[in-house]
N, C-alpha and C positions, 0 to 999 in steps of 0.2 A: 937632617931636618927634624925639628921638634915634633913629636907625635901629638896630634890633636886629641884632646880629652873629650870633646863633644862640640858639635857645631849648632849654633842657634842664629836665626834671623830675627831682628826686632820686628814686632808687629807693625811699627810705623813704616819700616822699609818695605815690608810686604804689601801694606795698603797702598803705598806710593806706586808700586809696580802693577797693582791691580786696578788702578783708576781707568775709567773709560769716558768717552765723550757723553755717554748717556747719564753718567752720574756726576761728572765734573761740570756743573752749571755755574755760571758766573753768579756770585751772590750780590752783584750790583747790576744796574741796568746796562751799563756799557763801560768798557775801559776808557779812561781819560775823558769821560763825559761829565763836565762840571754841573750841567743842568739836571742830570739824573733823570732823563726822560724815560718813560716806560718803553720796554723793548719786548717784542714777542718772545716768549720762552723758547720756542722752537729755534729761534735764531741766537739764543744765548748760550749755546753749548760751546765749550772750549774745543778747539780743533783736536781731532784724534792724533794728529802728528805731534802735538805738544803734550800728550798724556800717555801714549802707548810706548813704553820703553822696549824696543825690539833689538835685534842685532846682537851686539856685544854685551849689552847691559845685563841680561839674565846671568851671563857668565861672571860679570864683574861683581854683582851683588853677592853671589855665592863666595867668590874669591875674597871680597872685603870681609865678609862674615868670618871666614877662616882666620884672617889676620887679626881681627879684633878679639876673637875668642882664644887664639893660640899664642899670639905675640902682643898682648896689650902693652907691654913695656916698650914696644917699638913704635907706638902710635904717637906722633908729634901733635900735640893739642893746639899749639899756637896761642895767640892772644885771645882773651875772652870774647872780643868782638869779631874774631875771624870766622868765616863761614865754613871752613873745611878743616877736617883732620887730615894729616898727611902721613903717608907711609913711604919711607925712603927719601933720599935727597939727591941732588945732582952729583954730589961727590960720593955718595954711598947709596946707590939705587938698589931696588929689588933686582937681583940677577934675572936676566931675561929667561933663562932656562927654567928657573924655579917658578917664575911668574906664570909662564905658559903651562907648566905642569900642574900648578895649582888651579888654573882655570879650566883645563880639560880633563883633569884626573888621569886615568890610565888609557884614555881613548885617543891614541896618537893620530887616528884617521881624522880627527876634528881639528887638528892644528892649523891647516890651511884656512878653514872656515873661520876659526878664531882670529887669525891674523888679518884676514881680509876684512872682517867686521871691525877690527880695531882701526885699520887704515880708513875705512869708511867713516867711522866716528870722527876721526881727525879731520877728514875732508869736509864733512857736513857741519861740524862744530855746533850741534843742535842743543837747544835748551828745552827743559820740560817743566810743567807746573808741578811743584812738590810742596808738601806742607812745611810751614815755618815753625811749627811746634806751638804756635799761639792761636788757640781757638780754631776757626775754620779758614784762616788766612793761608794763601799759597804764594809762592814766589817762583818766577821763571828763571831757571838756571840749570846748568848741568848737574845731575845728582852725583855723578862720579866723573872725575877727570883723570886721564892717564897721560903722562908725559914721557916719551921715549928718550933714552940717552944713547946716542949713536957713537960708534968708534971713529969711522971715517967714511968718506965717499968712496963707493966702489966703482972701479973703472974697467975691471976684467969683463969682457963681453959675455962669457958664459955665466958668470956670477950675476951680472946685470939681468940676463935673460931669466934666470931662476927667480930672482927677487921681483922682477916685473910681474910675475904671475900673481903676486899678492900685493902689488902696488907699492913696492919698496925700492929704494935706490941706495940704501946703505945698511950696514950691519948694526942692529940694535943690541946693545950689551946689557941694558937694564931699563927699569921703569920706575917712575915716581907716581904714586897714586894719591889723589885727594878725594875725600868722601864728605859730602854735605852733612854737617853735624847733626841736625835734628833727626836724620834717618838712622844714625848709628849711635846716638847717645846711650841707648839702652844697654849696649855692650859694656859701658863704663860706669853705669849707675845702678847695677844690680837688676837690670832688665825691668825697671819700674813701669815701662810702657807695654810690658808683655813680650813674650818671645814665642817663636815657632821653631820646633826642632826639625832638623833636616840633615840629610847626608851631605858630606863634602862633595863639591862639584855636581850638585843635584841636577842642574840643567843639562850638563854633559851626559849624565846618566839617563835622563829622560830622552834626550836626542838619540842616544844609543838604543834605548828601549823601543822607540818609535821605529827606527830603522830595522831592528830585528823583527818587529811585527810585519813590516812591509816585506822583508825577505821571506817571512814564513807564509806569505800570501794571505794575510789577514784582511785583505780588502780595505786597508787603512787609507781613507781619502786624504790627500794632501801630503806632501813630502817636506818635512822640516819647515823651513821658512818660506817656501815657495807658494803655499796655498792661498787662495783668495775665495771670497764668497762662501760657498758651502764646504770648502775644504777644512779639515781639522789639522792643525800643525803642532809641532813640538811645543811651541810657545803657548798655544791654547791649553795643551795638556798641563804644562807647568802652572798656568794661571787657574785652572780648575782645581788643582791640588792646593794652591795658595788660598783660594776661596774656601775650600773645605776645611783647611787648617785654621783659618781666621774665624770660622763660624763653629769651631769645636769648643765645647764646654768641659771636655775631659771626662764626661760621664756617659754611661749607656753603651749598648752594643748595636744601636741603630742611629742613623743620621738622616733626618728629613731635610731635603734640599728643595728650595724654590728655584726650579730650573730657569724660569724667566729672569729672575733677579740675578742668578749666577751668570747666565749668558750675557746679560746687559753689561757685566764687568769683563767677561772673558771674550765673547765673540758677538758683538751687537748685530753683525750681519746675519746671524742665525734667527733673528726676530723680525716679525712683521709689525711695523709701527711701534716697535719697542715693547709690545705687550703679548704677542703670540709667537709661539715657536714654529718655525718653518718645518713642515713635515719632511722635506727632502734633506734636512740636516740631522735627522735622527740617527742615521748611520754613523756620521762623524762623532756625534755625542756618545753613542754606544762604544765606538772604537776607542775614544779617549778614556772612558771609564774602564774598559777592558785593559787598556795599557796600564792605567794607574793601579788596577788590581794586581797585575803581574809585578809591577815595579815596587809597590808597597809591600808585597810578599817577599820579594827578593832583598829588599833593604829594610825589613821589618825591625831589625835591631837598632836602626838609627832614626826611627820615626815613632810618633806617639800612637798611631793606629794604622791598621792594615785594612784595605777594602776587600771584603770577602765575596760579596755578591750584591746583585740588584734584587730588591724584594719584589716578587711578583705573586699574585694570587691565582686561583683557578680560573677566574674570569679572564684575566690577562692572557693566560696560556690557552684557554679555549678560543679566544679571539684569533690568536696566531695560528692555531690548528685549523680553524674554520677557513682561514685564508690560504691554506695549502702549504704551510711551512712545517718542516720536520723539527721536532723538539731537539734542542741542543745545538742547533745551527745558528749562525749569525742572523740570517733573515728572520728566524723565529723570534729571537731576542728583540730585534728592532721592531717587529710587529707587536709583540707583547708590550714593549716599552711605549709604543704609540697609544695603546689602549690604556695603559696605566696612567699616563700623564693626562689623558683626556678625562678619565674617570675620577682623578684626584686633583683637579685644578692645577696641573703642572707641578705638583709636589711629588718628588721622587724619594723613596726610602732606600738607603744603602745599608747593608749589613756590614758591620765592621768588627774587628777584633783588636782590643786595646793591649798595648804593652805597658808594663809597669814603668811609669816615668821615673827616670833616675833623679836623684836628689840634686837639683841644679846647684845648690850651694856647695855641694861636695865634689864638684867636678875636679 
C-alpha cells in the first residue's frame, strides 16, 4: 500500500460535519412555500436528523481524505455536471480488506462496529443538508455513498449466523465510493478552500482514546455512540476538535473559545435555550477536553497544535478549594471550570503548543 505523505481534510468537509440544527436555519420562510409567508424563527430550524452525520460518516470522511491525498490519480472525476467523485468501479472496486483497514486503522476491535454502521447506512439511505459551494445554498443528498460489490449469496448455516451479527447475508469483496464534489474539491485544487491537518483514521483513534479513558476509570460520561442528553460521546470529542481546528488562525500559544457557540455546533443538548451552559454538563465537557489533550499529545506529529492545559487563575482554584475539592482531581477541575466560565462570560482559554506546519506544497 502506498505510504501516505500527509492527510488533510478540506475545511468545507469539516464544516459540513460540524453543522447543527441551532446554526442551520432555513434562509427562506419555508420550503416549497411560493407565498413566502413569515415563519417563526424557532420553527425554521432544519431537523437535526438531516444535519448531524453520525454512525459511519466520521469514518468515511477520514477514509475519503486518505484516498484524495494519497491516490489522487485514482479519483474518477466524471462529467463536469456530475455531483460525485468516484473511487473504484464495479469491475475494479476498492478491495474490502483495504477499505476496512483504512477506515479503522490498527483498531481491529472496531471492525464489527464499522460494518454494522455501514449496513445501517445502506438500510436508512439517509440524505443530509450539505453546502453546494455557491454562497449559502445547501442541497439535500448523501455526502458520501458506498456501494458494496459481493461475491455470492452465502447458504452455509454457520457462515450465515456469523454474517447475521452485522446484518449481512453475503461476502463483500470490495467497495465503490462516491464523494460529493464540493466537499472534496479542495483536495484537487491546491486546498483553495483551506484545509485541516489530521491523523489518518482520526475518528477511530478518538474512539480508542475514549475507550482507554473509560477503562482507566476516568469517569468519562457516555460511551462511544450510545450517549444521550448530558453524556459526552466520541463523536462529540471529534466535533470539538473540528471546531477548535476550524477556529485556529495558526498563531499564538493560547486559544480563546466561546463555549456556548462551540456547543451549539457540537452538543446543543448541553445548552439551555441555546444560550446558557447546563451545569450538569461540565463534567462531560472537561472529560472531552482531557481526552483531546491526551490524544493531541499522542499524535502531535500529525496535528498543527497540541492542547496542553485549561487556563485557570487563582480565583478559579480558590473557588474549587472552597467547595472541598482536592487540587489535581477531576472534581477540582470541574468546579474551577464552572467558576472560570461564569467569571469570563463562557469564554474558555486553552493553552496549546504549536508544531511547525509542514510545507503543504512539498508533501
